[in-house]
N, C-alpha and C positions, 0 to 999 in steps of 0.2 A: 554446606552446598558446594557441589563440584562445579568449578568455573567452566569446565569443558562439556558439561551436560546440560543442554538446553531444557530438557524435561524437568530437571531439578529446579532450574530457574523459573519455569512456568509454575511448578507446584508451590514455590515460595511466594508467588504473587496471588492476586485475586482469582477466584474460579472463573473459568471461561469455557469456550466451546471445546468439544472433544477432539482429540487429535485424529487425523485421517491416516489410514495405513497405505493409501495409494501414493507412494513416494514418486513413482514414475510420472504421474500426472503433473507434479510440481516441477520436475526436472525439464519437462517439455515447454513450460511456460516462458514467455519473454519476461524481462525484468519488470516491465510496466504491469503485466498481468499478475505476476507473483506479488509485487508490492501492493497492488489493488486488493488482492485477497487478504494479505496481511492487515491492511488498513480496515478491512471489513470484519476482522476478528477471527480469521482462520488460523488456528494455532499450528497447523501443519505447515503453513506458509512461513510462519515465524521460525519454526524449527529448521526449515529448509534454508532460510536466510542465515540463521545462526551457524549452522553446520558448514555452509558454503564459504562464509567469510571470517569465521572466528580466527583461524590460524593466520590468514592473510593480514588481518587487522593487528594481531599481536606482532607479527614480523615487521609491519609498517611502524607500529608504535615505538618499538625499541630503537628506531632511528632518533627519537627525541628523548626518551627516558628509560630508566631501568625497568626490567620486566615486571616486578611487583607493582609498580606504579601503573604500568600499561595494563596489566591484568585487571586492576581495580577500575581503571577508566573504561575498559571494554565491557566489563560486567555492568557497571553503572549505566553505560550508554544503552545497552540492550534492555535493561530494566526500564529506563525512561522511554525508549522506543515503544515498548509493549504497553506501558501505562498511558502514553500519549499518542497512540497510533492514529486515532481519529483526527488529530491535529497535525499529523505529518503532511508535508507537501506531496503532491503526486510526483512520480518518477517516470519519465518517458524513455530514458536510455540506460542508465547505469546505476544499479544499487550500490556497487562497489565504490563508485565515485562519491555518492552521498555519504556512505559510511566512513570513508576515509576523511572527508571534510569534517564530519561531525566528531570523529575521534581526534583529529588534529586540534580542533578548537578546544576540546575537553582537556587534552593533555597540556596544551599551552596555558590554559587557565589554571590548572593544578600547579604547574611549574611557576607561574607568576605569583601565586599565593605563597608557595613554599620559599621562593627566593625574594619575595617582596619587590618584584620587578614591576615598574609602573608603565613600561612601554610595550607596545605590541610588536616592536621591531623583532623580526625573526632572528636577527644577529645575536639577540640576547639568549637564544636557545640554539646552540650549535647543532647542526644537522649532520649526523654520522651515517654513512652507508654501511650497514652491518648485515652480513650474510645470516640467513636462518641457522640456528644452532644445529639442526638435523643435517643440513647441507655440509657443514664443516666436518661432520663425523665421517662422511663417505668420500670426500674428494681425495685424490691422490697427491703425491708430492709435486707433480708437474702443475696441477691445478692450483696448489697452494702457492707455488712460485709466481704463477700468473696473478693470483689475487694480491700477492705482496707488491708486484709491479703496478697493479691497478690501484692499490691503496696509495702508493707513492704518487701516482699521477693525479689521483683525486685530491690529495693533500694540497695541491697547488691551486685548487678551486676554492671560491668562497662558499659560504653556507647555502646561498640561494642557488648557485650553480650545482652544488652537490645534490640539493633537493630536486632540481630539475632532471639531473642525470638519473636519479632513483626512479622518478615517475616515468620518464620517457623510455629509458633503456631497460631498467630492471623490471618495471611493472607493465611495460608495453602500452602506456597511455597515449592517447592522441594529443595533438597540439591543443585542441579545445579543452581536454581534461587537464592537461598541465596548466593551462591558463586559469582554470577554476581552482585548482589546488594551490596555485601560487598567488591567487588573488589579483591577477592582472586584469586590466579593463579590456584589453584587446588580444585576440589570438596571435596577432603579429608579434607582440612582445615575447610570448612563449617561443614562437618559431625562431625569432632572432637570437634568443638566448641559446637555444639548442644548436643553432648554426655556429655561434661563437664558441661554444664548448667543443664541438667537433673540430673546429679549426685549431683551437688551442691544444687539444690533445693529439691531433694529427693521427699517427699510426697507432698510438696507444688506445684510442677510443674503440678499436675493434675488440679489445679484450673485454670491454664492458658487455658486449653481446656474447662472446664466445666462452669466456671462462666462468660465467656465473652458473652454478649448478642448477639444473631444472628440477 
């Protein structure tokens, strides 16, 4: 089965509703509407979600683990999502946030088992800010120099700070989304962390926005 082919994933599982050819219809839906259709058993909604977030999830996952581990986790996650769709919670705002949270938990659980780590402390799983492989192939020398300087600046941050940088600057998440990804009880905690990071990086923080290939 090809990991990047959602139809192959569907065929490998139990028979279900026929795929719709009206892709434009699903692109116009809000996250809440698309997720609702997915939960109701619409396979076109499942394919739309898979195609929209597969690459993003893999790029996110390699911040924690090597690509083969990440690919297995992404595949297993989508298999579970499809099999347990009726038990999934409703989503009002962001499918991406839900999938990122689910993948993060799955990867950390896999790492804990492999390393026999008994603590949930994220410091046991160093967070690296790694550019997508495709982006590294197209950037010029000037951009590479900026990325080197950026990497040096980020090396002075702890794991939680690097994770917050990735979510807020690289993925464009709101303070509320950073709060949920980091597991904080209050939005203020996420906001304060971002402010402290900007203050500590000073002029260098601008590179986080400007030098990351889009």
